[in-house]
N, C-alpha and C positions, 0 to 999 in steps of 0.2 A: 545277477549271480552274487551269492553271498561271498564276502571277501573281507576278512578281518584285518587284512594288512593295509587297508586304506583308512587313514584317520580323517580325511577330509570329507565333509558332507557333500561338497560339490563333486569330487571325483567319485565318491560312493554312489551318488545318484546316477552318474553317467555310466559307470562301469558295472554296476550291479544289475542294470536293466538292458544292457546292449545285446544280451542273448535273448531274443524276443520269442514270444509264444508262437508256435507254429500254426495254431489254429484259433478258432473263435473263443474257446473256453479254456480255462486252466483249472480243472477240478482239483479238489483237495487230494493230497498225496494218497494214492491207493496202493503204492508198492511198499511192502515190507519184505525184503528179499528172502530167498529160500532159507538163509541161515536162521531166520526167526520162526520158520514154520513150526518147528517142534520145541519152541522155547519153553513151553510149559510141561514138557515131558519129565519123567521122574529123574532122569540122569542129567538133565541140563545140557546134553550134547547138542551141538549145532552142526549143520552140514552146508557145504557150498555147491553141492550137485545132487541131482535126484537119485541116480542109480547107485546107492550105497546100501549094502545088505542090512547094516545095523539100522539105517533109517527106516527101511521097510519093516523090519522087525518091530521097531517102536510104533509104527503105524498099524500093527496087527496084520501085515500083509507079507506075502512071500515073493521076493523079487524075482525068483526063478520062474514064476508063473507068467511073467511079462517079457516077451521076446524083444520088446523095444529097449530093454536094458541089456541085451546080449551084445557085448562089444565086438564080437567076432563077425557080426553082420554089417553090411554096408548101411550108411546112414539112411538112404532112401528106403531101404527095406524096413528098417526099424521105425522110421517115421510113418510109413504106411501101416505097419502093424499097430502102432499106437492109435492112429486114426480109426482103424477098423474096430478097435475095442470100444469106441465111443458111440453113443446114441446120437441122433441128429440134434436133439436138444443140447446135449453136452458139446457137440461140435461147434454150433453157432456161438456158444458162450465163450469160445476161445478166439473169436474172430474180430473182437474189438481191441483197442489198445490195452484195456484192462482185462486180460484173459483170466477167466474165473477159476481155471484149474478143474481137475476131476479127482475128488478125494478118493473115490473107490479104486482108482488106478494109481494112487500115490503121486499124482501130478499136481503141484501147487499152482497158485495163481501167479501170474507174471505181468508186470507192467512194461509194455514195449516202448513207451514214449520217454526217452531221455534225449538230451541235446548237448552238443559239445562243439559249437562253432569256433570258439577261441578259448576253450577250457571247459571242463565239466561244469554244467549249469543246472540249477534247480528249476529251469523253465518248465519242464514237463513233470508230471507226477511220479516219474520213475526215479527221480533223484531228490534227495533232501539233505540239508545240512543241520547239524546240531552241535552240542558241546563237544562231542567226540571228534567230529570233522566239521569245523565251523565254516570252511570254504576251501575251494580248489584254486589252483593257480590261475589268475586271470591274465591271459596273454593279450597282446594288442588285437584290436578288431581286425577282421580279415582284410579289409581294404588297405590298411596300413602294412600288414604283413606281406600282402601281395606286392607292395611297392619295393620290397627288398629285392625282388627278382632273383631269389635264392632258393632253388629247388631243394637243396639239402636241408635248409632251415625249415621249409614247409614240411618235409618228411619228419624231421626231428621233432617238430611241434606235435605232429600226430602221434608219434611214439610216446612222448611224455604225457599227453592228454590221455591216451589209452591206458598207460600205466596207472595214472591216478584214478581213472574210471574203474579199472579192474580191482584196484585196492579198495575203492569204495563199495564195489559189489561184494567183496569178501567180508566187509563190515556190515553188510545188510543195508546200505544207504544208496545204492544205485543199481541200475540194470546193466545189461550187456549190449543193448541195441541203442545206438546213438544216431538220431536223424540229422546228421551233418556229414558233409558240408553243403552250403548253398552255392550252387554252381551256375546260377542264372547270369547271363551276360547283361551288363548294364547298357541298355539301349538308349535310355533317356536320362539326362543329368538330374532330373527332378525326382527320380524314383527314391522312395523313402528307405528301402532296404539295401541301398547301395553299400552301407556300412558292413553288411554281412557277406559281400561278394568279393571276388578277386579282380573285378574291373570290367573294362569294355571289350577287351580283345579275346576272341574265342580260343586262340591258341594258348595265351597266357592262362586263361581260366582253366583250360583243359590240363595244362601242366600242374597248376596248383591242385586241381581235383585229384589227379592221379597220385601225386606225392602225398597229399594229406590223407587220402583214403588208404594208401599203402602203409603210411605211418600208423594209422589207427588199427588196421586189420592184420597186417602181416605178422606171422609167428616165425622167428628166425629159423632158417633151415627148411621151411616148408613152402617157400614162395613159388617154387616151380613144380608143385605137386601135379602129377599127370591127371588125376581126377579132381577137377576144381570144386566139385560138389562135396568132396571129402576133405578139402584143404582146411586145416584148423584156422580159427579166427581168434585174434586177441580180443577185440570187440568188433561188433558189426557196425559198418558205416552205411550212410544213406545219402545218395546224391539227389538233391531236390532243387526246384520243383518243375517238372517238365510240363510243357515247353512254352516258350514265349510268355512266361509269367514275369512281368516287370511293371505292373500297375497295381497299386493297392487302393488308394483313395485320392482321386484327383477330380476336382470340381464335382460334377454329378455322377461320375463313374466310380464304381467300386468293384473290387475283385469278386464280390458275390454274384454279380450279374454281367460282368464284362465279357464280351465276345471279341477275342483278338483275331482280326482278319490278317492272315499271314500268308505270304507267297511260299511256295515250295522252295524257291531259290533262297530266301532268307532262312527258312527252316534248316536246310542242309548246310548252308554256309556259316550260320551264326548260332541259332538257337539250339540245335541238336548236337553240335560238335562236342561240347564239354561232357554231355551225357554219354555219347558214344565212347569217348575216352575213358570215362569212369568205368564202363562195363568192359570194354575190350582191353584196356591197359591197366586199369586199377583193379579189375575183378571185384568191383563193389558188390556187396551182398544185399543191397536194397536200393530202390529208387522210389521217389515220391511224386505223385501227380499233384496238380494244383486245383484251385477253386474255379479258375476261369474256363470259359469255352474257347476252343480254337477252331475257327472256321465253322462255327455252329454246333460243335460237339464238345460236351464237357470232357476235359482231359482225362478224368478218371473213368470214363465210359467209352473210350475210343479203342476198339480192338486193334486198329491199325497201329496205334502207338504202343499199346501194352503187349499184346501177343505177337503181332507181326514184327514190330521193330525191336523192342527190348529183348524178347525171348528168342524169336526165330532168327532174326538177322544179326543181332549183336551177341546173343548167347548169354543172357543174364543168368548168373548162378545165385539165386536168392529170391527175395519176395518183393512185391510191389505194394506200397502202402499209400493211403490217401492222406492229403493234408487234412488237418483235423476238422471234422464235420463236413468234408467235401461231398459225401454222399447225401447228407442232409441238404446241403446247398443245392445240389443237383435237383432235388425234388422240390424244395420250398422256395428257393430263390430263382434259379434258372427256369423252374417249372418245365424241365426238359421232357418233351413228348407227353406232357400232362401225366407224368408218372406218379403212381401211388408209391408209398414206401417200399412195397414188395417189388414193384416194377423197377424202381431205382436200384435196389439190391441185385435183382436179376441182371439188369443191364451191366452193372459194374463187375459182378462176378464173372459173367460170361466174357466180358472184355478182357479179363485177366487181373483184376484188382483182388489181391489176396487178403489184405488186412485193412480194416476200417478204423482209422483214428477217430473214434466216436462210438455211437451206440446203435447206429442203424442196422449194421449186420447182426449184432446180438439180438436186437428186438424184432427184426423182420425177416431174417434169412430163412428161418424154419418155415414160416408161413409161405414164403416165396417158393420153397421146395414143395411143400404140401399142395400148393395151388398149381403146381406144374409149370411155373414160370422159369425155373432153373433146376438143373439136375443136382442131386446130392453128390454126384461124382465131381462136379465143379467145386463144391465145398471141400471135398476130400483132397482134390488137387492143390487147392490153396493152403490148406492146413499142412499138407506134406511139405510144401515149400517152406512154411514157417518153422516146422519142427526140425527140418534138416539144418537150417541156420542155427537154431538153438543147440543142436547136437555138435555142430562145428565149433561152437563157442565153448563147449565143455559144460554146458548147463546140465546135461544128463550124466556125464562121466567125469567131470572135473578136468583140470589141466595143471599138472605139477609145476609147470614153468611159472604159473601166476598165482597159485593157491596160497603162497606164503606172503603175498603183498598185503600191506595193511596201512595203518595210520601214518607210520613213519615215511611212507612213500608218497604222501600227498603234501604239496606245498613245501618241498624240500628246498634247501638253500640253492642247490643246483638248478631247480626248476624256476625259482624266483630270479636267479641270475639270467636264465634263458629268456624270461619275460623281458628283462631289461635289454638284453642283447637284441631281441626281436624288434623292440620298439626303436632302438637306435638304428638298426639296419633299414627300417622302413622309412624313416624321416627323410623328407625331400627338401633340399635347399633350393628355393625357387629364385632368389635374388641375393646378390652379395657384392655391393659396390665397393671398390677399392679395398677389398680384403677386410671389410669391417668385422666380419666373423672369421675366426673365433675371437670373442672378447678376451682381453688379457687382464687377469685379476689385479696386476700391479698398477694398471692405468684405469681401472674401473672400481674405485673404492665404494661408491654408492650406486645402487641400481634401483630404478623405479619399475615396479611391476604393476601393470594396470590391465583392466579388462575383466569381463565376466567369468573367464576361465582361470584368471590369475590367482584367485584365492584358494586354489587347491593346495592343501598342506604339503603334499608330496612335491609340488612344483616349488613352493616356498622353501622347503627344506633343502631341495636340490640347489636352488640359487644361493641360499645363505651360506653354502659351503665355499662360495667364491667371492661374495661381496655382501656389504650391508644393504638390506632390501627395504625400500619404502613401498608401501602398498596402498592402493586405492582401487576400488572395483570399477568405477567409471560407468557401470551399468548395474541395475538392481539384479538382473538375471540375463539369461540368453536373449530373451525377447527385447530387452533394452528399450522399454517404452518411456522411460523417464530420463530426460536429458540433464536433470539437476545434479546428477552425480559426475558429470563430465568435468566440471571445473576443478574439483579436488584432485582428479587425475592429472589435469593440465598443470596444476600447481607443483606437484612433486616432480613431474617430468622436467620442469624448468630449472630445477636445482640438482638433478641427478647426473652422474657422469655418463650414464647410458639408460635407455628406457626400453623395456620389453612390454609390448602390448599383446596380450593373449586373448584373442577373440575367436568367433566361429559359430558353429551350429550346435545343436543338442537334440535329444530325443523328442523334445516338444516340437521340433521342426522337421526332423527326418527320422523315420522309424517305420516299423511294420504298421500298416493301416494309416500311414500319414505321409503322403507325397508332398513335395514342395510346390509352392505356387510360383516361385521365381528363383533367380540365382544370386540374389543379393544377400549380404549379411543382414540379420534382423534388426529392426528398429533403428536406434541411434548409433549403432556400432560404427558405421562409416564416419559419422560426425566425431565420435570419440577418437578414431584414428587420425583424422585430419587435424583436429584441434590439438591433440597431444603432439603430433609430429611437427606442427607449426611452432609450438612453444618449446619443444625439447632443447635442452642445452647440449646434450650429447647425441650420439647416433641412436636411431630408433630401429629396433628389431621387432618385426611383426610375426607373431606365431599364430597360425590358423589351425584350429581344431575342428575338423569336419570329416564327413565321408565324401559327399559330393563336392564338386568344385563350386567356387563362388567368384563373382566378378569383382575383383579387387584391382582392376586396371588403374584406378586412381592412386592406389598405394604403390603399385609397381612403378608409376611415373613420378611419385612424390620424391623430391630430392633429399628430404630428410629421413625417409624410410630407406635405410641403407641395406637392410637384409630382410628376407621373408623366408620363413620356415613353415612347411606343412607337417603337422604332427599327427594327423588323423585322430583316432581315439586310441591312445597308446597303452591302455591296460594299467595294471596295478603299479608298475615301475615306470610309468610314463613321465612323472615329474623328474625323476633322476635322469632319465634318458634325455629329456629336453635340456636340462642343465648341462649334461655332459657334452651335448652337441654345441650349445651356444658358447661354452667356454673352452672348446677344443680338446676335451678329453677323448672325444670321438669325432672322426672325420666323416661327415655324412656322405652316403653313396646311393640313397634311394632314388627311384624314378617314378613319375606319376603313372599310375595304371589307368588314368582317365584323362580325357580332354577337358580342360577348363574353358568353357565357352563364355562369350560375353553375355550380359543379361538379355540382350535383344534376341538371343536364340530362343528363349522360352516364349517370346511373343510371336515368333515366326512359324512355330510348328506345335500342334497339339500333341499331348502324350499319347493320344489314341491312334495317331498315325504310326503304324507298325513297321513301315518300310525303312530299311537302312539307306537305300539309295535316294538321291534327291528326287522330288516330284516337281518338275519344272512348271507344269501347268497350274499348280497350286502355290508355287513359290516356296515350297518346303525345302529346307537345306538337307543335306545328307546327315547321317548319324555316325558317330565315332570317327576316329582319325582315318578309317579306311575309306570313308565316303564323303566326309565333310571337308570342304576346301575354303571355308570362310576364315575370318579373323579369329584368333584364339587369345585368351588371356595367358594361358600356358598350354603347350601341346602335350599330347600323350608322350610319355617317355622322357619328359624334361626332368633334369636334375643336375645340380652343380656340386662341386667339391671344393675343399680348401686347398687342394693342390691342382696341378695341371697334368693332363694325360695327353700324350701324343700318339698318333696311330700311323702305322705304316704297313701296307700289304707286302709281305715277304714272298708270298706265292698265291696264285689264284688260278683256278680253272676257268677259262674264258669261252670255251666252246664245248658243245655236247652234240653227239649224234645218236639218235635212237633208231634202230633198225626195226622195221615193221614187217609183218608177214602178210600174205595175200588174204588172210582172214580179217585184217584190220583195214579200216577205211578212213580217209580224211573226213574231218568234220568242219562244216562251214561256220564262220563267225561273222558277226556284224561289225563293220568298221565305220569309223567316222569318215566324212568326205575327205578326199585328197590324201588318203592314207595308203601306203604301200601294202599290197595284199599278197602274201606268200602263196605259192602254188598249192601247198598243203597247210591250210591255216591252223588246224588243230586235230587232235585225236581224242576220242572219248576214253576215259579211264574206267575200264570194266574188266571183267574176268578174262578177256582175251589178251590183256597186257600184264605181264608179270611185274614190271615197273620196280625193279630192284637196283636200277642205276643211281649213282650218287655223284655229287660234285662237292668240291672242298676248297678251302682257302686257309691261309695262315696269316695271322695278324701279329705284328710286334707292337706291344703297348708299353710305352715308356712313361714313367712318372718323372716329369721334368721339374716338379716343384720340390718344396722342402719338407713336406709332410707325407708320411705313409698314408695309404688310403685304399678303400675298396672302390672298384670301378665296375659298373654294369655295362655290358655290351649287348645291345639289342640289334638283331639282324633282321632286315626286311627284304622282301622281294617285290619288285615292281614289274608288272606285266609289260609286254611290248606296247609301244605307243600306238594309239589309234583304235584299239579295241573298244567298242562301244559298251557302256553299261557295266563296267567292271570296277574293281577296287583301285584306289590310288596306289596303295601299297599294303602289305600285310606282314605281320611278324611271323618269322619262320624259325626263330631260335633266339636264345639269350644265355649269357653266362655272367656270373658275378665273380670277379677275381680280386685278389689282393696284390698290390704292387708297392713295394717299399720305395721311399724317396730315392731318386737317382737310378733306379733299377728298371730293367726291361723284362717283360714276360711275353713269351711266345704263346699264342692262343690258337688252337686248331678248331676249325668248324667243318663238319661234314653233314650234308643234307641229302635226303631222298629227293630225286628230281620231281617225281609226280606229286608228292605231298607238299613240296615247297614252292613249286611253280604253277600249281593248278589254279584255275579259276572255276567259279560256279556260274553256269549260264542261266538264262531265264527259264529254261526247262528243268533246272536243278540237276543237270548233268555235270559231273566232274570232268573238266576239260583241261587238256594240256596244250597250250598254244605254242606254235613255233615262232621263231623270230628273236628279236633282241630284248631279253630280260635284263634287269639291272638288280644287282645285289648291293644293298646299302647298310652300313653299320652306323647306328645311332643317328644323330642329326647331321648326316652326311660327313661323319668323321672319316669314313673311308667308303669307297664304292668301286665297283667294276662291272663292265658289261658281261653278259653271259648269253652267247648265241646258241640257240637250240634249233637243230635241224632234224628232219625225218627223212629216212631213206627206206625204200622197199626192197626186200630181198627177193631174188629170183626164185 
């Protein structure tokens, strides 16, 4: 991502490339927005939407001849009318990411591929930066933003990003369709794209997805529109990449040929859940399939996923797009069913794939139709979905709420400050012995800054506001293959009042198409930490910059490493945010959205094992906090503060009774030996159960320390003991609150019984078990039993 606000080459490298290419290729920019379409006309007038009478006049056309410009008609009628005007040759040329347009109808070309994972990016050809707009605001990478556990922040970021995107569209430098967010659950700690995601918990990922999508798309005052296919969009969002896509390149396995063998239980419980939330709660206007096969079928060619699940069951109001070149991958890499290009196009079109990010549809769809492999009405259906989305965006009619946005709305002071605040909120304090942090400027006159990430100018500027900084890299780069630079770092640590070691990972280690081989810090980074910590005169603060977790147990145990801070990849204001946290201008409140496993985890299970539950016969451990019960470097949800929070349950509902009708039956469960078995073990959650019952509790949170601070409350449910093959616990809710020093805040929680206490059994049924559930807040900061009983009405 272009970003002129970073003066450091190191930070520039990391944060200009963190918004990664969605596909195999990144063609030259093909998008020069609608405003430039008539730039050579005699009047010099430009337009930001298609259906403007003057625009058609300049094109030598009469707008009234085209009913698709009649704003009195519903969008779906107008879209069908537009498609009906086209020949089959014209139609297929609109079905790649670079839609060619139809000059005789006054429809310009349009580039669908833009991205905005953590800010408007020039990753795809739909967006470009130049001297007019040299860059958009670069917010922290998603994994760090997720660590804030702040839903209002997530939505606010989406709102700001969409404002900048809309402004850039008006300037002719971006499109209106953004293929973000990435809502894949992080199943394995080695996955290279962990930095793009909200973490390992399906509920947290779902909440991030809904809020970010709503922030990007919602137009104030139209959120509850009765006809969702006519609901205006600020920009169009896209939840990607369905389903079970979390392997890029690991050993001999690549996403181009990988077949993910996934149980229906894991699909329903983990992989599908964020996408269901995107559609049902976020009303996302696009979803993206992936390169991989799932249980033998390419995800872009599976009608069960596209038509049955997304459209019929979940009610998608929008279009389905391929990850870039996925149709080509289906034919040339998977060699699925020995398909020709025409077969591949026919398979995916009939399955429900509307748009090809690539060239297979434009090149082969017409031949597929003429050969009788697919119907032209399948083409028409997909084009209609696409044009309805563009109409909802105002691409045809404009949108007065956003048409005035321009250069002054990109990279504003407020947006830059929001980037800093997002970075601060996400940072996680992992260790802090004897209140070492925050450092006090009056007792820390000289500060040693060492490590491959420590030379970032923003970090240095931030630290220099508080102390005189001595700097040595200690490593030539992130890979740290040369130990000769360690000694100079040791030397300055031996004379400084305090030492900050900034180490971690980078895009050479974790990124799209690059999964990790292990969970260690690269090269001699461990040696650098050990030797500097052994020699340091003052306290050592270790700052980790990474997406995935690393095994730093040795540093956690080292007596001279007094504090550890995880800073993720914090965006353009990351240096300032790190300094603000270390010197106490900001009290950290973030929590880890991932389990940090010991390095032995990577040796005990291959990335290709897709199951979340342990596989005892193979010795495979479980995945994520929900199923892994081994040793951890740091657990999911871990995070410390500079102050102390006390928790007291002021009220809690401890029993529930659900009345069943004669049309409902008890459902059997498998229990471990010597476990009490209720008369009615469980019920299936289906259409026969309204399930609107709730339970609630109230928590008093007291800040008994001396500093104000934010506090994250994560609420888990634990199923009744003895149920075989289910989760250990699961997140059912969370809140981030502010509590002033010495004050108490009352926090109310209310949960739907079925959603919060359900389990997914081996048949992929949603099951509500009876018996003694347990509700836990945080790392057992507060807990209470919740007894659930069923009774049958006469």
